[in-house]
C-alpha positions as semicolon CSV with decimal commas, in nm:
position;residue;x (nm);y (nm);z (nm)
1;L;-0,155;-9,836;-1,964
2;C;-0,133;-10,198;-2,066
3;V;0,152;-10,445;-2,072
4;A;0,139;-10,821;-2,062
5;I;0,231;-11,057;-1,780
6;T;0,339;-11,417;-1,822
7;A;0,194;-11,736;-1,683
8;E;0,521;-11,798;-1,498
9;D;0,437;-11,521;-1,254
10;H;0,121;-11,686;-1,119
11;G;0,167;-11,831;-0,773
12;G;0,427;-11,744;-0,512
13;D;0,422;-11,737;-0,135
14;A;0,397;-11,472;0,130
15;A;0,773;-11,464;0,186
16;E;0,829;-11,367;-0,177
17;E;0,572;-11,089;-0,144
18;E;0,743;-10,955;0,167
19;D;1,074;-10,953;-0,019
20;G;0,908;-10,764;-0,301
21;N;0,783;-10,500;-0,058
22;E;1,134;-10,454;0,077
23;E;1,263;-10,410;-0,280
24;E;0,993;-10,151;-0,343
25;E;1,104;-9,947;-0,043
26;E;1,465;-9,962;-0,160
27;E;1,373;-9,861;-0,515
28;E;1,164;-9,567;-0,398
29;E;1,468;-9,429;-0,220
30;E;1,645;-9,419;-0,558
31;L;1,392;-9,169;-0,695
32;I;1,585;-8,869;-0,553
33;P;1,684;-8,642;-0,845
34;E;2,051;-8,668;-0,939
35;E;2,083;-8,295;-1,000
36;E;1,899;-7,976;-0,924
37;P;1,667;-7,856;-1,202
38;S;1,715;-7,513;-1,353
39;D;1,444;-7,251;-1,336
40;H;1,403;-7,256;-1,714
41;H;1,408;-7,546;-1,960
42;E;1,350;-7,566;-2,332
43;V;1,122;-7,865;-2,273
44;I;0,931;-7,964;-1,961
45;V;0,756;-8,301;-1,953
46;L;0,465;-8,358;-1,717
47;G;0,441;-8,727;-1,624
48;G;0,689;-8,998;-1,532
49;G;0,543;-9,300;-1,710
50;V;0,644;-9,461;-2,038
51;A;0,523;-9,172;-2,256
52;G;0,684;-8,903;-2,043
53;L;1,017;-9,079;-2,004
54;S;1,032;-9,163;-2,375
55;A;0,975;-8,795;-2,452
56;A;1,253;-8,710;-2,207
57;V;1,496;-8,947;-2,379
58;Y;1,432;-8,790;-2,720
59;A;1,443;-8,435;-2,589
60;G;1,760;-8,510;-2,396
61;R;1,933;-8,657;-2,699
62;A;1,852;-8,332;-2,880
63;S;2,056;-8,150;-2,611
64;Q;1,747;-7,986;-2,464
65;R;1,812;-8,108;-2,106
66;P;1,440;-8,154;-2,032
67;L;1,285;-8,139;-1,689
68;V;1,047;-8,425;-1,610
69;I;0,795;-8,326;-1,344
70;A;0,695;-8,682;-1,270
71;G;0,444;-8,641;-0,987
72;G;0,475;-8,796;-0,643
73;V;0,657;-9,126;-0,587
74;A;0,327;-9,316;-0,580
75;E;0,230;-9,169;-0,920
76;V;0,547;-9,249;-1,114
77;G;0,454;-9,519;-1,366
78;S;0,164;-9,604;-1,137
79;Q;-0,018;-9,838;-1,375
80;L;0,298;-10,034;-1,445
81;L;0,344;-10,092;-1,073
82;F;0,047;-10,332;-1,090
83;T;0,224;-10,541;-1,355
84;P;0,432;-10,821;-1,202
85;M;0,566;-10,951;-1,533
86;I;0,588;-10,794;-1,879
87;D;0,577;-11,001;-2,194
88;N;0,458;-10,770;-2,474
89;Y;0,709;-10,484;-2,468
90;P;0,964;-10,559;-2,742
91;G;1,322;-10,622;-2,644
92;L;1,286;-10,672;-2,270
93;P;1,464;-10,961;-2,096
94;P;1,241;-11,243;-1,969
95;A;1,066;-11,199;-1,634
96;W;1,092;-10,821;-1,620
97;T;0,840;-10,642;-1,397
98;G;0,665;-10,315;-1,467
99;K;0,867;-10,155;-1,193
100;Q;1,191;-10,265;-1,360
101;L;1,077;-10,114;-1,688
102;V;1,006;-9,779;-1,521
103;R;1,343;-9,779;-1,344
104;S;1,519;-9,865;-1,671
105;L;1,342;-9,581;-1,852
106;Q;1,436;-9,343;-1,571
107;A;1,801;-9,442;-1,599
108;H;1,788;-9,398;-1,978
109;A;1,633;-9,054;-1,940
110;R;1,907;-8,950;-1,696
111;R;2,176;-9,077;-1,934
112;S;2,015;-8,851;-2,193
113;K;2,064;-8,552;-1,957
114;A;1,702;-8,529;-1,846
115;V;1,638;-8,404;-1,493
116;L;1,371;-8,587;-1,292
117;L;1,167;-8,413;-1,023
118;H;0,934;-8,643;-0,828
119;Q;0,679;-8,383;-0,726
120;P;0,338;-8,292;-0,873
121;A;0,274;-7,982;-1,077
122;K;-0,016;-7,784;-0,938
123;R;-0,067;-7,476;-1,155
124;L;-0,006;-7,418;-1,525
125;H;0,004;-7,082;-1,700
126;L;-0,027;-7,132;-2,076
127;G;-0,145;-6,787;-2,179
128;E;0,199;-6,673;-2,289
129;R;0,547;-6,805;-2,345
130;P;0,749;-6,912;-2,172
131;F;0,491;-7,134;-2,004
132;L;0,501;-7,131;-1,626
133;I;0,454;-7,439;-1,405
134;E;0,420;-7,406;-1,030
135;V;0,543;-7,689;-0,809
136;P;0,450;-7,577;-0,458
137;N;0,596;-7,883;-0,281
138;V;0,943;-7,749;-0,359
139;E;0,832;-7,385;-0,344
140;R;0,953;-7,321;-0,697
141;N;0,822;-7,217;-1,036
142;F;0,964;-7,346;-1,363
143;T;0,933;-7,202;-1,712
144;A;0,947;-7,383;-2,045
145;D;0,955;-7,294;-2,411
146;T;0,758;-7,610;-2,491
147;L;0,555;-7,849;-2,281
148;V;0,478;-8,220;-2,323
149;I;0,181;-8,349;-2,126
150;A;0,212;-8,722;-2,054
151;T;0,027;-8,764;-1,727
152;G;-0,134;-9,096;-1,818
153;A;-0,459;-9,238;-1,682
154;K;-0,586;-9,443;-1,392
155;E;-0,773;-9,766;-1,458
156;R;-1,107;-9,803;-1,288
157;W;-1,142;-10,085;-1,038
158;L;-1,451;-10,225;-0,873
159;N;-1,291;-10,222;-0,527
160;A;-1,491;-10,532;-0,443
161;P;-1,382;-10,740;-0,142
162;G;-1,076;-10,949;-0,225
163;E;-0,985;-10,741;-0,530
164;S;-0,674;-10,585;-0,381
165;I;-0,535;-10,932;-0,307
166;F;-0,552;-11,042;-0,672
167;Q;-0,508;-10,705;-0,843
168;G;-0,261;-10,720;-1,130
169;K;-0,191;-11,091;-1,079
170;Y;-0,528;-11,262;-1,129
171;V;-0,759;-10,964;-1,180
172;H;-0,653;-10,744;-1,471
173;T;-0,771;-10,449;-1,679
174;C;-0,631;-10,552;-2,019
175;A;-0,730;-10,877;-2,191
176;L;-0,509;-10,800;-2,491
177;C;-0,209;-10,775;-2,257
178;D;-0,269;-11,056;-2,012
179;G;-0,524;-11,286;-2,174
180;E;-0,270;-11,531;-2,314
181;I;-0,182;-11,667;-1,970
182;Y;-0,536;-11,805;-1,938
183;E;-0,521;-12,023;-2,247
184;G;-0,760;-12,315;-2,198
185;Q;-0,884;-12,180;-1,864
186;D;-1,198;-12,006;-1,736
187;V;-1,225;-11,628;-1,703
188;V;-1,480;-11,363;-1,618
189;I;-1,504;-11,025;-1,790
190;V;-1,684;-10,735;-1,623
191;G;-1,827;-10,451;-1,829
192;G;-2,083;-10,360;-2,092
193;G;-1,914;-10,125;-2,336
194;E;-1,701;-10,158;-2,646
195;S;-1,386;-10,249;-2,453
196;A;-1,570;-10,526;-2,267
197;F;-1,685;-10,686;-2,591
198;E;-1,341;-10,650;-2,746
199;A;-1,217;-10,848;-2,447
200;V;-1,494;-11,107;-2,491
201;H;-1,414;-11,168;-2,857
202;Y;-1,041;-11,184;-2,785
203;M;-1,071;-11,417;-2,486
204;A;-1,319;-11,645;-2,665
205;N;-1,025;-11,752;-2,883
206;V;-0,797;-11,805;-2,585
207;A;-0,993;-11,930;-2,286
208;E;-1,198;-12,246;-2,237
209;R;-1,497;-12,052;-2,100
210;V;-1,573;-11,681;-2,082
211;T;-1,840;-11,534;-1,853
212;L;-1,946;-11,176;-1,923
213;V;-2,088;-10,995;-1,620
214;H;-2,272;-10,663;-1,647
215;R;-2,479;-10,473;-1,395
216;K;-2,747;-10,397;-1,654
217;S;-2,941;-10,611;-1,902
218;T;-2,857;-10,371;-2,183
219;F;-2,516;-10,284;-2,322
220;R;-2,341;-9,968;-2,441
221;A;-2,162;-10,160;-2,718
222;V;-2,313;-10,154;-3,067
223;P;-2,586;-10,419;-3,118
224;E;-2,395;-10,599;-3,395
225;V;-2,098;-10,661;-3,166
226;V;-2,325;-10,782;-2,885
227;A;-2,513;-11,015;-3,121
228;A;-2,187;-11,161;-3,251
229;A;-2,069;-11,229;-2,895
230;R;-2,394;-11,412;-2,815
231;Q;-2,317;-11,653;-3,096
232;L;-1,983;-11,759;-2,948
233;P;-2,022;-12,112;-2,808
234;N;-1,793;-12,067;-2,507
235;V;-1,932;-11,730;-2,391
236;K;-2,198;-11,699;-2,120
237;F;-2,383;-11,375;-2,037
238;M;-2,478;-11,303;-1,676
239;T;-2,694;-10,990;-1,645
240;P;-2,785;-10,795;-1,444
241;Y;-2,519;-10,905;-1,194
242;T;-2,249;-10,731;-0,996
243;V;-1,928;-10,866;-0,844
244;K;-1,972;-10,909;-0,470
245;E;-1,639;-11,074;-0,388
246;W;-1,327;-11,224;-0,542
247;Q;-1,238;-11,548;-0,363
248;G;-0,918;-11,753;-0,353
249;N;-0,718;-12,001;-0,149
250;K;-0,456;-11,963;0,123
251;R;-0,186;-11,930;-0,146
252;K;-0,365;-11,618;-0,268
253;E;-0,462;-11,781;-0,597
254;L;-0,795;-11,670;-0,742
255;Q;-1,051;-11,951;-0,759
256;K;-1,402;-11,801;-0,768
257;V;-1,603;-11,486;-0,811
258;L;-1,920;-11,431;-0,610
259;L;-2,190;-11,253;-0,811
260;Q;-2,513;-11,096;-0,694
261;H;-2,825;-11,041;-0,903
262;V;-2,911;-10,671;-0,910
263;D;-3,288;-10,718;-0,878
264;S;-3,338;-11,032;-0,670
265;G;-3,021;-11,022;-0,461
266;V;-2,963;-11,392;-0,533
267;E;-2,595;-11,484;-0,517
268;E;-2,415;-11,717;-0,756
269;T;-2,057;-11,842;-0,752
270;V;-1,859;-11,888;-1,074
271;V;-1,536;-12,091;-1,073
272;I;-1,264;-11,900;-1,259
273;N;-0,888;-11,876;-1,304
274;G;-0,875;-11,506;-1,384
275;G;-1,080;-11,191;-1,421
276;F;-1,074;-10,885;-1,645
277;L;-1,230;-10,548;-1,569
278;A;-1,335;-10,349;-1,875
279;I;-1,504;-10,057;-1,703
280;G;-1,292;-9,772;-1,833
281;S;-1,012;-9,545;-1,718
282;D;-0,979;-9,182;-1,614
283;P;-0,709;-8,959;-1,766
284;N;-0,497;-8,770;-1,513
285;T;-0,597;-8,435;-1,659
286;K;-0,825;-8,273;-1,400
287;F;-0,550;-8,028;-1,312
288;L;-0,563;-7,904;-1,673
289;Q;-0,926;-7,793;-1,658
290;G;-0,940;-7,419;-1,718
291;S;-0,584;-7,405;-1,852
292;G;-0,694;-7,321;-2,206
293;L;-0,636;-7,670;-2,343
294;E;-0,923;-7,837;-2,524
295;I;-1,030;-8,145;-2,329
296;S;-1,299;-8,398;-2,421
297;E;-1,591;-8,496;-2,200
298;S;-1,398;-8,811;-2,110
299;G;-1,107;-8,601;-1,987
300;H;-0,867;-8,666;-2,275
301;V;-0,659;-8,379;-2,410
302;L;-0,759;-8,323;-2,772
303;V;-0,505;-8,300;-3,052
304;K;-0,538;-8,074;-3,353
305;P;-0,689;-8,248;-3,658
306;G;-0,421;-8,385;-3,886
307;T;-0,157;-8,399;-3,612
308;R;-0,048;-8,668;-3,368
309;T;0,055;-8,470;-3,061
310;E;-0,020;-8,098;-3,114
311;T;-0,281;-7,939;-2,888
312;N;-0,480;-7,621;-2,948
313;V;-0,214;-7,427;-2,752
314;P;0,091;-7,369;-2,974
315;G;0,399;-7,522;-2,814
316;V;0,205;-7,767;-2,595
317;F;0,206;-8,132;-2,698
318;V;0,041;-8,441;-2,552
319;A;0,132;-8,811;-2,544
320;G;0,011;-9,141;-2,407
321;E;-0,313;-9,204;-2,224
322;A;-0,363;-8,838;-2,144
323;T;-0,494;-8,829;-2,502
324;D;-0,516;-9,194;-2,617
325;A;-0,846;-9,362;-2,532
326;Y;-0,810;-9,641;-2,786
327;Y;-0,479;-9,831;-2,789
328;R;-0,371;-9,772;-2,428
329;Q;-0,056;-9,986;-2,448
330;A;0,287;-9,922;-2,300
331;I;0,454;-9,960;-2,639
332;T;0,218;-9,713;-2,808
333;A;0,273;-9,469;-2,521
334;A;0,647;-9,492;-2,584
335;G;0,593;-9,405;-2,949
336;D;0,364;-9,117;-2,856
337;G;0,627;-8,977;-2,620
338;A;0,895;-8,991;-2,887
339;A;0,661;-8,825;-3,138
340;A;0,574;-8,546;-2,895
341;A;0,940;-8,471;-2,829
342;I;1,017;-8,464;-3,202
343;D;0,718;-8,239;-3,267
344;A;0,836;-8,007;-2,990
345;Q;1,185;-7,992;-3,141
346;R;1,051;-7,908;-3,485
347;W;0,814;-7,649;-3,345
348;L;1,095;-7,481;-3,153
349;S;1,312;-7,467;-3,464
350;V;1,066;-7,225;-3,628
351;N;0,929;-7,057;-3,316
352;K;1,216;-6,891;-3,139
353;P;1,151;-6,866;-2,765
354;P;1,107;-6,528;-2,597
355;A;1,318;-6,432;-2,300
356;P;1,188;-6,594;-1,977
357;A;0,927;-6,376;-1,808
358;S;0,921;-6,309;-1,436
359;Q;0,795;-6,613;-1,252
360;K;0,480;-6,490;-1,090
361;P;0,269;-6,724;-0,876
362;G;-0,107;-6,765;-0,892
363;G;-0,345;-6,884;-1,160
364;H;-0,506;-7,214;-1,240
365;K;-0,517;-7,458;-0,948
366;E;-0,557;-7,832;-0,911
367;E;-0,302;-8,101;-0,852
368;M;-0,177;-8,339;-1,114
């Protein structure tokens, strides 16, 4: 899930980081639900990110009092937690962090009478209505007339030495979101697929120099796109290389990336100001395998042709990066969540819910 950070956020000292950690601990304490959820809800939303909370706002305003099963504290808006400053989500005040956006969305959802439960769903039963969701951490089952799946995705990281130090601040996963802060500077892009070359073409118009690093000498992107990138005067290809280490100074500012040739083992250092990983993401949908929902090989929940959020299971809708493999932006996730809630409302208006069935445990297993 991508949002932009601003150049103003680069830099900072250890004391500021320690303060930020203290704020994080305080904010996590605020995630306790304000009220106890009922056993049955017209709408249950799985996922506590932008898509899920937007769906909760719309469902709540329709007097449906939705339950948001948001996952564990560490999962709530997890991708946004890596974003120290947002600059491409319309209407936000300057210098807002991803964490602030999530907290604001949570507050909005609560004002709309949504109930937030910060625990993971483990088993779904979609064979009949009302749908049944087991949440073993609270030893309860919940039923719903409609379900919105908005569990998001996790970006892939290299986990190279030094990466955790610069993650989200100097090493990013979205050039469209964060590329602007490197105007006139030098960046490295890692990857060999379509998203990597989209980043190359975008950053070639922003940065002074762009170095594309890929572990193979061939690319998954279409040949025409690769050929066009080779013609860009400020783009350099380094293949087959892998990232061995991200290196910076004592102020924790990224300065270099150490690369290693795959075949010879020869190491080479490239001076950079920032890095972008374009190596894919993994939808948080493993727990849905075997549930009856149609899921692509990449793990994305499929929508019915001609619809935006409807799945193959009537009454189950999907929003955000659980289904979107293309745009992957916070603002598009918000729109998806709103659309899913509206679709659920319209579906309910012509599909009257049956009386809640007995809440029997068992069935499909795997944590969200």
